[in-house]
Structures are given as structure tokens and as C-alpha cells.
N, C-alpha and C positions, 0 to 999 in steps of 0.2 A: 718780692714777698720779704717782709722781714721776722717770718716767722722764730728763725733760729731765737733772737732775739726775749720771744714769749718761755724759752724752754730752759735757761741760761738765768743761776741768780741774780738780783739785782744789780750789784757791783758790775758783773759781766753785761749786762746789760747797757750800761753806763758807757761802758769804754765801748762798746758796737755803736751806741751812735755820737759818738765824738767824734770829732773831724777829725783825729787824728787817723793814719791807716794803720792795722794790725799787722795783715802780716805781706801788704803791697800790691794783693789783688784778690779777687774774689773766688777762685780757686783756693786758694790758700786756707778760705776760712774754715772748711770743711779738714775731717779726716781721711787719710787713703780708704780712696772707693766710695766718694761721694762724686756727684758730677750738678750743676747749673744747666749745660749744654750749650755754652756761649758760645764757645768755640767747636760744638757738635762733639761725638759722644768719643772721638776717634781718641780727644787730647785725654778723657778720663778714663781710657782702658778701658772699656765699653764695646761691646764684641756685638754683630747679630749672628741669632743659631743657624747654622750652615746646614740644618737639618728642617725648617718651620716652612713654612707656605706663603712666606711673605713678609717683607722690611718694614720696621720703623722708620720712618721718615723725619729729619732731623728740621724746625723752622725755626729761622737765625732774624733776630731785630732788626741786622744790618740788613738783610736780604726781602726783597720784594717777593711777596706768597699770593698762592691764590686763596685761600681762607676766605669765609665770610668775614664780613665787618665788625660783626657781635663776638666773633672769638677774643681771647685774650693775647697782649701783644706781649713782646717778648720771647726768648730763645727756651727750646723746647722741643721735644719725640711726642710724636703726633701719629694715628694710623686712622685713613678716611678708610669709613665701612664702605661706602659705598664703590667703590673700585673695587673689591674683592668677594668671594662667595662665601654665604655660609659656613659656618665650618670653621675656616682658611681660620693658621693661626700664626702671628708675628715675634717671635722671643726675642727681649734684649737680656745680656749677662753680665751681670756684675764681674768685676777681677775677683778674683780666690782669694779666698779672708782664713788666714791661722792665727787664732788670736785661745788665752788662755782666761780669757774673761767674759763679761758677757759685751755684748754689741745689742745698741739702740738704732735701727736705718727708721729715719724719718724722713719722707717722702711729698709731695705734691701729686693731686691727680685731679680729671674732669671726665666726665661721657657725656657730651653733649650732641642737640639735635635741635635741630630750627622748628622740627613741626612735633617737638616732646617725646621721639619715637624712640625706640631700644639701640643703643649703637652697637651694642657687645658686652662682655664680660672684660673685664680685667682679674686676673689671675695674679697672687706671687708665688713662687717654688721654691725652696731651698733644697738643692741636692748638695748632697756628704760624700767627701772624700771620691768624688768623682762616680758614685754609684748613680743607680736608676731614676729618673727620675717620679716622685709621690706624688699625690695627690696634692692640688694647691694649700698653704696652711693657711692663702688670703682671699677675696675673692667680692667683685662689687659688680653688678648688674642693673643696667637702666640706666638712663635719664638720670646724672646728678645737680644739673643745674648747668652756667657756665662758668663760676666762678670756682675757685680753685678748691681743693681739698684736703687735709693735711693726715695723716694717719701713718702709726708704730710698727714697724716689725721688732719685737726683741730675743733676738737672735742668743741659743743658750749649745755655745762650743766648746771645748776643752780638748786642747795638746794632749795627743800630736795632730787630733781628727780637721780638716779643715772642710769647708762649707761656700757656695754661690749660689748668689740670690739671686732670679730672673724675672722679670717681668713679661708677663705673655697676653698680648691682645686677643681677643676669641671674635671673629665676629659675627653678629648674629643675623636672623633668619630678615629681621626688617631691611639689613641693609643699608640704614640712612644713621648718620652723624660720626662723631670723631673720638678720638679715645688717648687721650694724652698723661703724659708722666713730666714732673720739672722738678729742681729744686733735690735733690737725692744726697741726703745726710750719714754717713756711719761713725754714729757718737759712743766713744767709750766708756759711758755711763748708764746706767739703767734707764729704760723708759720711761713715763710718765704715765701711760694711759695706756699700758698693755703688761701684764702681768712677766713678771723672770722666770724660769723653770731652777730650781735646784737640778746637781747632776742626778742622772737616772742611771741608777744601777742594774747589770746583770743580773735574770733570773735562773736558775737552774730546779729542775723539776722532773722526776721521772714520769714516765712514757705515761699517760691514760689518767693523769693526775691535773687540778686542776692548776694554773697560773697564774700570776696577779702584779700586775706593776702600778705601784703607791707614786704619784706622781705628783711632787711639793714647788708651788708657786708664790711667789709675792707680789702683791700690786695693790693697785685698788679698782672696787668696783669687779673684783676678781667671781664674786659667784653669780655676775650676769653673765657673764663669758659663756660662750661654747665652747664646749671641750669632747676631746675627741682620743684616742690613741693611735697613732698613726704607723701602719706598717710599712717595710721599704719597697715593698711590691705595690704599694696603692691600697689597698685594703684599709678599710677605717673601723677600729670598734670602738664602740657608745661605752660611755661611762656608768659606770656599776654603782658608783657612791662616789659621795663627794662631802667633805668635812672642814669647817673652820676651825683653826689651829689659833690663830688671836684676829686683829682688826687688819692685820697687813698680809697673815697666808695661810693661808689652806693646803692640802692637800685630797686628791680624788683619785680614786681604786678603779684597774682596769682588768677583771677577769677573763680569762678566754680557758672554754671546758675543752676537760679531758684532754690536752693537748698529745700529738704523735710527733714525728719526725721530720715528719710534713711541716710542722708549726713554728719548727727552731729557723728563727729567722730574725732581725733589726726590726725595734720599733722604739717611736720617739712619741712625747705628747704635745701638744697642739691646744693651742685656746685661740679664740675668733671673736673680733667685738665689731660694730665700724668703726672703732676710731683704730684698731690694730687686729697684729696677731703675738701673740708668744709662741716661739718652739722650743722642745729641751735638745738634748743631746741625745742620739741613736744608743739604745742598752742591747743588748742581745740576749734573745730565749733559748737557754741551753735545754734540752731536750736528753734524759739520760735512758737506755732502755735496760731496763730488770734483767739479770744474766737469765739462762735457760743453758743448761744442756747439751750435748749437742749429743752422746752416744746415752741407749741404755744404760740399768744397772745390769752388771754380770751375776751369773747364776753358779756359786761355787757349792753348794751342797742341799739336799732332798731330801725330807720323812716325810710320812705321815703328817704329822703336824706344825715342821719349822721349814724356813728353807734360808739360805746363807746367801746373802748377795758382797758384790764391791759395789762403793758407791759410782765409781768412773766417771769421774766428776771435775775434772782436770782442763776438758775442755769445754769451753762457753762461745753462748753464742749472749750478745750484749755488753754492759759496761762494769767494772769491778768499779771497788773490792768485793770481794765477800766476806760475808762476816757472819750468815747461819748458814747450815747445812741440815736438809730434811726430808728422810724416808715417806713418800707415803704410798701405801696399799690399800688393794681394798679388793671383796670378790667380784669378778667380773658378773656374775649373776645378782649382784646384790647391790641395793644402793646407799653401802653408809661406807665413809672413808676414816681411817684413821690416820696420824702423822706422829711420824716420832723424831726428835733430833737428833742426828748423829755427829757425836765430835772425833769418829774414827774413819776411816778409808774402808773398813767391813762392818756389815749387821746381820745380826740373826730374828729372826721373826717366829716369834714366839707362839703355841695356843692358836693355832690353824685347823681347820675341818680335811678331814683326806679326803683325798679324789678331788681336791675344789681348784679351780683356776681361779689365779687370783691378778689383780695387774698392780707394780712395783712401778712409779715412780721419784726420781731425786728433785726435791726442789733447791735454789739459791735465792741468797736475799742479800742487797745492797743497801749502804745505808738511804735516807728518807724515806717517805712516808711513799707508800707504793710501793716498794725498793725488792720486795719477791714478783721473781720471775715466774715467768706457767711454769707447769712439771716438764718435767725432762721426755723422749721417748717412752714408751713404758716396756719396761718385760713383762711379758705375759708368760707366766706357766704353773704347772699343776703338782699338787700334793700326791705322793700314793693313796693305788686305792686299798678299799679293808670291805670284805665279804655282806655280801646284804643280809639285812634282819630280817625281814619276814615278807608276804605277799601283798599285794594292790588290794587294797579294800574294795567294795561292790563299786561299781560305776556308777556315776550320776549323771543322768539324762538333763545338758543342759535347752536342750532345744530341740523339736522336731519339726519337719518340716515335709511336704510333700519327696522330695528329692538328696533330701540333705540330713543327717543326725547328729546334732555338736554334743558332745562326751564331758566333763567333768570328772578329774577323781583327785584324790589328795596329792601335794606338793611330795616331789619323792626328791627328798634332801638325806640330808646324810646320815639322819638318825633313821631312815631306810634301806637306801640303797647303799651305803659308805663305802661306796663307787660314784664320780661325778659323768663316769664315761659309761654308760648304759644305754639299752635299744627299748623304747618302746613301743610295741607293737598291739593293732587294735584287727583280729580277726572279728568276720560276718560271711553269716550265712542266709537264703531267704529262697525260698519254694513261690514259684507263680504257677499258672495254671498250665494245661497242656504238658504235664512234666517237665518246665522250667526249672531250671535252680543254679545256684551261680556263689562262689565261696570265695573268699579270697584275703588278704592279710596286707594293713598298710605298718609303714614305719613310720610315726607319728614322731615332732619333734618335744624332745623333753622338757625343754623349758617353756613352751609354750601352756598357758593355763587351762586352754580348752581347745580340744581335737574335733574335729571334724572329716564326717565318712561323707564322701560327696556320690553323687550317680548313684541314687539307689530308687527303685519305682514304687510312685506314689501308690497307699493305701497296701502295701505291703507289710507282712509281717519280718522283723529283720532279727537275728539272735546276734549278741554280740557277747566279746568278753576280750580283755588286758594283758597283756604279755611282757612282763619285766625282765629283760636279760641282761646280764655284766658278764663279767670275764670270770666270777665266781660262781653263778648259778644261773635257774631260770623261773621264775614264779609267776603263777595263771592265777586271774582273779576270777568269779563264779560270772554265769552264764546271764544275760539281759537281755529279754525279747523287748521288742518295741515295735509299733506302727506304724508306718510313714503314715502322715496327712493324705489327705488330698489333691487331686491336683484339675485343672482346667484339662477334659475329656482333650484326646485327638482329634484330625479333622474325622468326621464320616469317611468310608472307603468309595472312592470315586467311581470302582466300577460296580460297586452297589447301585448306585442312582440308576432309578429307571425310568423312565417320565412316557406315557403316554398320550396322543396328540389328540385332539374333537377340533370343530368346528370354536367352539366356546370355551372351550376346557383344558384343562391339565390334570391327567392322573397320573402324581409322584412319589413316590415310594424309595426307601433308600433299607441302609442297615443301622447297628449298633456301632459307634465306633469300635477299631480294635485295638486302643488303648482308652476303655472309660476311666479310666485314672481314680476311681472311685463310684458313688452313684448317679447314675444319670435322670438328672431331676424334671429338663423339659427338654426342646427343640425348638429353634429359631430359625423361620423359612422366611429369606428378604425376596421379592423379586420387582421385575421392572424388565417394561420392554425397552430392546435395545434396535429393531429393526423392522419394517414391515415390507410386504408385496404391496400395502395399498397406501399409497403416499395420503392419503385422505385421512390416517391412524397417526394421534400426534404419539410419540416415543420419546419425549423429553419428560415426562411427568418423573414427582419424586418418588421414590422404590414405597411399596407394601410389604407389609411383614406380617407373619400369623407366627402365634403357637402351639405345639403340639405337647400333650405332656409326656413324660417317659415310654410309656408304653405303643406310645402310638408314633409307628413310622411310616407314614404313608397320609395322602392328602390330597383334596381333588379342589382345583383354583378351577371358581369359577367368573364369569360374566368377561370370559379374555374377549379380545380383538379375530377373527380368522386374520389367517397369514399373514400373523405375525410373531417374532424371535424374541421369549421370553427369556431371561438370567436368571437363576435361581443360587441364592445363595442358602447352603445349610451348614448350621453349626449345633452341637449339643453345648451341654452346660450340667455344671454340677454346682456345689454350694459355693466352688471356688469361682463361679464363673465361663463366661463361654471361653470355648476352645480355638481353632483357628476353621474358617469356612470352607465349604466345597462346593464348586461352584458347576452347575451344568445349564446348556441353553438347551432350550425345546422350542420347537416351532408346532404353532397351532395350525388345523389344517383350514386350507383356502373354502370358502362357503362359493355356492355358485351365485352365479350373477342376479339380479334381480328383476325379472324383466315386470315390465306395465304390466296393469291388470286389463285385459281383454274383456273378459266375460261381459256380458249384455252388449258391448262393441261392436259393431259389424266394423271389420278392420277394410273388408272390401270395395275397392273405388271405382271398378269397372269389370266388366267378364265379357268375355267373346269366347268364341265355339273353340278355340286352342288357347287362350289364357284369360289369365285376372290376375287383375292388381291390386297387390293389398298395400295398405299406410304399416310399416315397420318403423317403430317407435324406441329409442333407445336405450341402453339395458343399464343398472344400477351395477356398479362393484363392489363387492363385498370380500375384504379380504385378498383379491388382487384384482390387477389390472384386466379388462378383457381383453382376450385372444382373436377373436373374429366371431362372426355372426354366419348361422348357417340356418340356409335356407331348404325345408325336407319339406318333400312332397309325397303322401302315402297314397295308394293305391284301394279305392273302397272296392271290398267284395261283402259280399252278401250274407253270407257264411261265417265274417268275421263280426267282434263286437266292437265297437264304435269306444274309442279311446275319450278321456273323458279329459278334457282341455284344463290345462294347468296342475293336473295330476295323475300325473302321469310318468312312466322313464320314457327319459329321453332316449334319442338315437344315436349311443357312443361314435361306431361304429361308420367313415364315413363312406356311404358308395356311391362311385357314380351312374349313370343312367346303364351304359354298357356293361356292366357289370352288376344290375341288378338283374338287368333283363336274362343276364347267360344264366343268373343266379339263380332265377325266381323271386330275386326280395320281393316283398309288397310296399316298398318305399326306396328311392332315390334324394340325394342329395344336390337338387337344382342350383345353388351357388355358396359361394361360402365370400364374406366382405369382413375386410380389416376392419378395426374396427374407428376409425379414423374419418370411414367414409360412412360414417351415420352419426355426426355427432346432435342431429334433432331427426324428427320423426321427418318420415321422408318414400316415396312411393318405391314399388318395385312390384315389376311385372313378370309373375310367373306363366313359363313360355317361351320365350322373346326369341327361343335360340339361338344365346346366347353362351360362351364362354369365364367362368368364372372360378378366378385362382383353380383352373382345371377341372373344372364340374360344368357340363355342357348344362345346360336351361332346355331340353328340348317342348318343341310343340305339346299341348296335351290332349290326348284322345280326344273328341267328341263325346265319342259314346261310353265315356267312363270317368266314377266316381272320384273326388279327389280329397284329401284335406289338406291343406295346407300347415305345415310349423316352424315357429322362430324360434331358431334356439340363438343362445349365447353365451358364450362358451370362456373360462379363464385357467388358466394353464403354465407353471412354476413350475420348475424341479422337479418333473416327473408325475407331477400332482396335476389333474383337469378336474373340473367340475363345469357339469354342464346345467342349463337349466330351459324348459322348453316352454312354448304354452301354444295351441292351436289355436289360430286368426281366421282363418278361412273353411269354408267347405264349400267346394265344387261339384254340382251335380248332372248326371249324365245328361247328354242331349238326345233327344230323341227319333229327330231325324240325323243322317248324317250328313256332312256339306257335300259340294260337288267336288272340288276340288281336293281336297284335305286327308291325305291319308293318315289310315290306324298306324303311328306309327309300330305299336306290338307285332305289325304280319307283314313288317315291310324285309323282315330276315327271312320269312319263309319260302313269302314271295318270289324271293333274286332268284333260283332255280328255273322256274315258271317264266318269266320275264324274259330271263336270258336265253332260252330256247327259243320262245316266239320271237324274239328278236333275232335271231340267229337264223330263222330259216326266210325270217321277211327280206333280212340283207342279202341271201342267197339268191332271193327269187328278183330283187333290185340288180342285182347285179347283171346276172345273166340275162335278165333286160335292157340293160343297160347296153350291154357288148352286141345285140341282137341290131337296138336302134344304130349304135357307131356303124355297124359293117354297110349298112340296108342303106340307110339316109345319112349318109355322109355329108351330102352338099345342105341339109337344115338340121346339120347339127347346134349349129349356132342361133337359132332362130328357137328350136325346141330348148335348148338349155334354158332361155333369157324365160322363157313362158313359165318353165318348171321352174325358174325361180321363184317367177311373180306368184303364180298358186302357191309357193311353198311361204311365203311372206303374208300372203292375203288368210291363207289358213293356220298359221301360229297368231297374227294378229287378235280374229278372230279369240283362240283358246286363252291369250293372256289377258284380255280385257273380262275375260268371263272369272280369269280365276281373280284381276282386281276387285272385282265386285264383290268376290266371296272372303277373299282375307280381309279379316281389319286392320288399324294399323297397329301395331304394339309397341308402346312404352317401356323403358324400363329403367330402373333408377341410375345409372351408368352408364347415358347411351354414349359417350366418348373415351370411356375408361379401355386404352388400348390394350387390357387383356380381355377385351371383350370382343369376340369373335365369331363368324358363322359355321353354322354344321359344313360344309362345303369346306371354307378352310383348313377346319380342322384336319377334314377328312382329304385333303388334298386331290380336290376334285377339280376340273380343268375344263370350260367350253370351249378350249382350241380344238379347231377342225385339224386334220394331219394335214399337211401339204403334200397331196398326190397328186401328179397330172392324170392318173389313170378315172377317178373320178371327176369330173365334167360338174357339179356340183352341187352341194351341202342340202341332202336329202332328210327331213325330219318327219316322222313316222311321230305320230301322237295317238299313245296310248291310255282312254281316254279314264281307264279305272284303273290301271298302275302305275299312272302318275310316269310314265317311261318318256325319254326320248334315246335319239339313236344321230349321232352327229359322224358322216365320214363310217370309217368304222370302231368308233367306237363306244360304250351302250351308259350312258351315264342316267343314276339311279339320285331323285331327287325324293323330299317329302312332301312335296309341291312346287307348282311351276314358278319359276322366279327368276326367266331367264327371258330374252327375246334374241331370237337366231337372228344374225348379222351377215352376211356377204359371204363370196371365196374365202376368205384369209380368216372366217370362223373365232373371231372377237363377240362376243360374248357381253352383250350391253344389261348392265344393272339396271333393276326396275326402282 
């Protein structure tokens, strides 16, 4: 390239183009620091940075290389972006230069990619006096083409400073293309396309002031360049103002706002364009700290109206020199401040208020704007006291609330107290009901403009007065009576809440709050159901609210669900609002289950002499689940009035048949059924001789009449409700059956039957003994005949009983809890194994329904067994 010829005057260009060699080599055409890279960067004293990420690569025109054919020919330094990661950098350092004049560095560069992508960024950095690297003073990014471009660096430095130019290649995210530099020239005359800066001077300001750097540059098109002030640590400050001095010179101002010691550093001016960049020398920003005394003034004397002090300003913090000393003082309780200039080591403050606290400080000033430092540590002292002038005036009530009163009074300054060391006390007392009273005195802050008396009872007359005291005397104000405001009432006493439960309503009463705190205006009761014994009752509904007048402390809550717990919240109200609520839980009584209507409906399905089968229909729970169903049998007597079905008192006391007979009761419980056994209508046989939940269901006496009642019972938490209905009536039979006994007469006949049976047994035994002695040889045959006769006789008896006894159907034929009467009373038909008894002898008493096996007497309500052989087994019919 012959770019140097374009930058030199015409006659120099002529010499360069002449056939005579000028210096004898290409390297000799440039000043120290330049390089054509024909023999590599080492011959030019260029160095690779030891702390970068990778190295610049030298391309020689005399050696083959890997570059694409469309890259420029010749020798130069290059970076292949595709070989490195984004953000990695390579730095090539020029030799360190120290010149007391302006330098112009001219170089060629290109950023090329075959696909036109961005290969990266070429940055130019200038390091001064081997200091830290600041931000680049010039850079170019993106694809620039495959032709070489030229740029200039106008570096202004002055002895004894030295600087070093660094070329830095930074790989972009595309990682495609090449960054190359060539023909670096260091010229000793100003650049043509980049402005040069004049020497930048140091700036000294006081801390907290604004610092301004003014950079003056020369060059063409300077106003179109980018300008900024660069700090040595890398921070860039934008230009504040530019101004043309003439067509070849301009000035740029940079302002730093309210600088501190942290801003003290080196700064330089930088300008940049597409054709190059200019950079000035580093100038120092010097920040001075205004002086401040280390120790407070010293008190030498005190009186009622004066203070004598010593400035004590020899030791300071900050920078000198000291050109002015001042004393600043004020009352600690006031807002005004006075400052007096002092030219002596001591000073006396006059015309002060007695017993007033003053704050005294010393101010020091150094040269320059903002040179006055902060005030030194304060001396806080007080003048002497004087006697108070008069008593406080009447209290002024500033604010009245329910539990506090705010009081104002006139300012107690010097003209009243004559001493700032005094006490202000507020005394109060009040009376409440039940002979309750309280009196107390509170010490107040005399500097506060308002004084508050707290923890007072609402709606109460309170007497107040103020007392002023100082070392010289005591003054009291007149007494003032004030009534505190109303407040929200306290809670309704929990022990006064009483709830009376019914099935569908609750009666609730209460008493007024112990602390009404005003006039009660109304009561509000909100309630909602929270749980119920009846699963069908919804308990998740919204709460309901009722309001009562101030004089109504009770309420009846109607239309409630039985067996449901309701939660009530009761609160009272004054004009200030509602107080806290008091809660109580009350549970309504459960209701008796609802039985189906049997009126006009015949529930009897079948009837025999000793049984009656009825249709049981399930009841509807009301407030609590059904606990049990009960079947009650009532004996009809002619002298008793019949009870109306569905409108009667139910049988609450469960009586078994045995207890009813022994106690002479007119009814007994024939069965108790779990609710799960009656999910739908089902038949039940009264008199089936089975036991249900401990209740025996004996056969009915044919010659007696009975009312059959069906009861449904609900029971929860010690509360039981029963509903009953008469479902059938069995009339008495006109003729007694042949084999069915009257159960009511069984107990009376036991003794008679036992006596008759014993006599017969003795007779039979004697007869058997005689037969054994006389006819021993015929014993076997007679035994067989006797046994055959017995079986035949028993067979006729059993057949007669089978015809007279109707089959009994029950609701729970397979119920394991249902047992026979003989099983309940531990009756056993087994004969004793006695060798003296040759065979089982059965004597059947037709009227009393008794039989004798061996030596055992068995009682049955009716014959149900057929006699077996000698083993005594009884086969059930």
C-alpha cells in the first residue's frame, strides 16, 4: 500500500515515487513504533499480551497460508474468529513511547467474512504510565469488506508521561471471519482526519462541589465526532457542552456533579469518528475536604444571660489552610441559629435567656467555593435559672376520646418559668359505679406541645389540673371536668347466657355487658348450625342475624331443626359500633321418629290361636337416627279403656314377659329390632316363641285379647324420644285349643303338676322292682313291648299337636339372636343314663302338657318333641 504518500506534501510524495531508495529498507520508511509485518511483529518490537485469551497470527507473503483466496495478499497480522469462542480477546502491544509532542499513528485494518457475517470487534486501547487498561478510545465492529481501510490515532502526551497503544481483537457470537491489521505508522506530525487535544490541566475543587474539565482540540470536522471524558478506571462521562472557538478549534466541557474523595482520579478527553480517534493526556481531579474541628468548644464561664467559651479549633479534620473562624449557636429547643465571626481564641455570647439550653459549634473555612466545613462537635450547656413568673393558665382540651384526653396549654418559656429545668405534672381523678374511684398524677414532657392522659374509662367524668414546679416554687392551674367519649361495649357476660332448648326452637336470654362504655343501642345475634345428629340436616348454610332493641335481652329462635347444635354469637352496640361477640352453643331437643299412618289400614297379615303376623313399616328419623324398633303387646281387660292409636303415651319402660307377669304389668315387650333390620316394610309374627335382643316373644294366650303396638325410638346423649302406634288388635278365642296352654297359668300349676308327677313316678318304680324280681326271664320281652307301646302312644299325641299348631312365620327366621324358649331356660330332653331304668317311660298329662323322662320332670308350653330310644335323644319336630 502507498497510503503514506497521500498524507505527505507533494514534494515528499515525489521523492517516495522516485526510483532512488530513501532509507534503504521498508522498515526504515516509518518512525520508531511502526511496522509492516514483512518479517513478523518481533522485528518491530511488538509483543503479544501475556494475559489475553489467544494470539494474533502473522501471515507472510513469502510463506503459504490457509486463508481463502479472496483475502488480501502480503504480510500482516490476523485473527481467525472461527477458531475461538465468543468474547475471547487477543491483544498486540506496540512499544512504549515517551514524546513531548503530538503523535499520529496511522494503520490499515479490515474485518472480513465470506458470508458477510460479523467477525468481531477491533478495539484500540491506550495505556498511560503502565496503568490499568481503560475503555477503548476507538473501535470498529462488523463486516467492512475485503479491502483495507485506514484510520488515525491522534495521541497527545507530554513528558515525562509514557503511553502504549494496544490492538485488541474480540470474537463475536457469529465466530465467522477474520480481523486483520497492517502497515502501522507512527508519525511525528498531527493527524489529518482526527483532532488533537491541547494539554488538559488538573482540576481542584472542594468536596461537594461540581468539577468541570474543559478540553480544547484542533482538527477538521471536529464537531461531528463523538466526544467523552474517560476515567482511568474505565468510566465514561458524556460531554456537557461543546463550543466552536474557530473553524479549526473547538472546546468541550465535562461536568462532574457534587464530587467526593471517591471521585478523585485521572481523567482524559477522547474523540472518535469512522476515520480515527483522538485522545488527550491524563489530568488529575483533586478533591479537597473542607476543615472541621475535632473537639467541641470549651466552657469557661456561665451566667443567667451569657456564656464564655474557648474555640478549641487547633485540631481539625480535612484540608487547610484556615482563612475564617466562626461561632454558631442556638437554643436546643428553638429553630433559629446565629453565627458570629471570631478573630480571637475566646468569645463571650451575650443576651441569652435564663436557664436555657444552648448548642454551640465552631465553623472553619478554607479557600475556594464550598470551602466551609461542617460544624464541629457541639458544646451543649445551660444558663442559670430564675424564679417563675406566674401560674399556668386554664387547661385547653385538644382532643377527647373514649380512653384518652389530649390537653394543650400555653408555652412555658422563659417569661413564665424563668427556668428551663422544671417539671409539668397532670393530676386527674374520676368516680365510677360501685364506689370505684381512681386518682393519679403523671409527669409530662415540658417540651411537648400536647400532653395525653391515657387509660381512662369511657363515658366517665374526669377532673384534670396541671402543676408546674421548678427549684424555686410550685404553681397549680384551675381544675377542669371533662367527660370521656363513648366506646364500643364490652362482651356480654358469658355466664349470663342461658339457652332453653325445644325441638324446633331455642329460647335465649342474656344480660347487659359489664362494661357498657356508653349507652347500649341494640343487640345483634348471629347464629348458624354447626352439627346435627340427623345426617339429613344441612349444616353448611350461611349464618342468620337478628337484632334486638337495647331493652330486650332475650329472643326466641323459631323454625330450627331438631337434634341440631346451633352456635350463637351475641354482641352489644353503642353509637361507636359493636363490641366483641360472646359465643354459646345450644342443641335443640331431638324429636320422636315419625311412624307411618296406620289409621284405617289393617296391618294384620295372618292370625292363629297363639300368633298374629303384622306388617311393620320403617319410621322416618327426625333430629336423630332411629336407635331401635320395639313391638309391645298389651293385654286387653274389660275394665280398662282402650288407648287411641297414634294419640297416646308410648311405653317407655321396657319390660320382658317374665317381669311383666311377676309384676302384674298390663304389657310386655315382645321384641326389639335394630333399625338396620327394617329398611323396608316387612312382616313380623307376634307369639313366635323367639327372643329378640333379650326380649322373649311368647305365644299368645288364645282366650285373651291383645293390642299390638309398634314403637320407634331415637336416643342420643341421654335423650330418648319414642313414637308409637297401635297396628293390630287380636280378639280372644271362644274355645281353648286342645294342646296349647295358657302361659299365664303355667307358674301356678307347677307345684300341682310336680306333686302328681312324683306320685306317679314312685308307683312306676315300685312296679318295675316287682316285675324285675318275679319275671326276670321275661324282662327283655316286656321291656321291648313297653317301649313299643310308648312310641305308639307318643306318636298319636304328636300328630294331634301338629294339627292344632299353626306354622309360625317371623321377621328374622335366620336371626342368630332368636332362640327357643327351651333353649333360653336350659331345658334338656336327654334321659339320665341309669342302669336301673330299663326303658324311658313317658306319662303324658293331657291337661297340663307335662312329660316325665326317667327321673326328670320337663315343662313345655306345648308338646314339640318326639321321644326317642333309650339314649334319651329328642328329635325336634
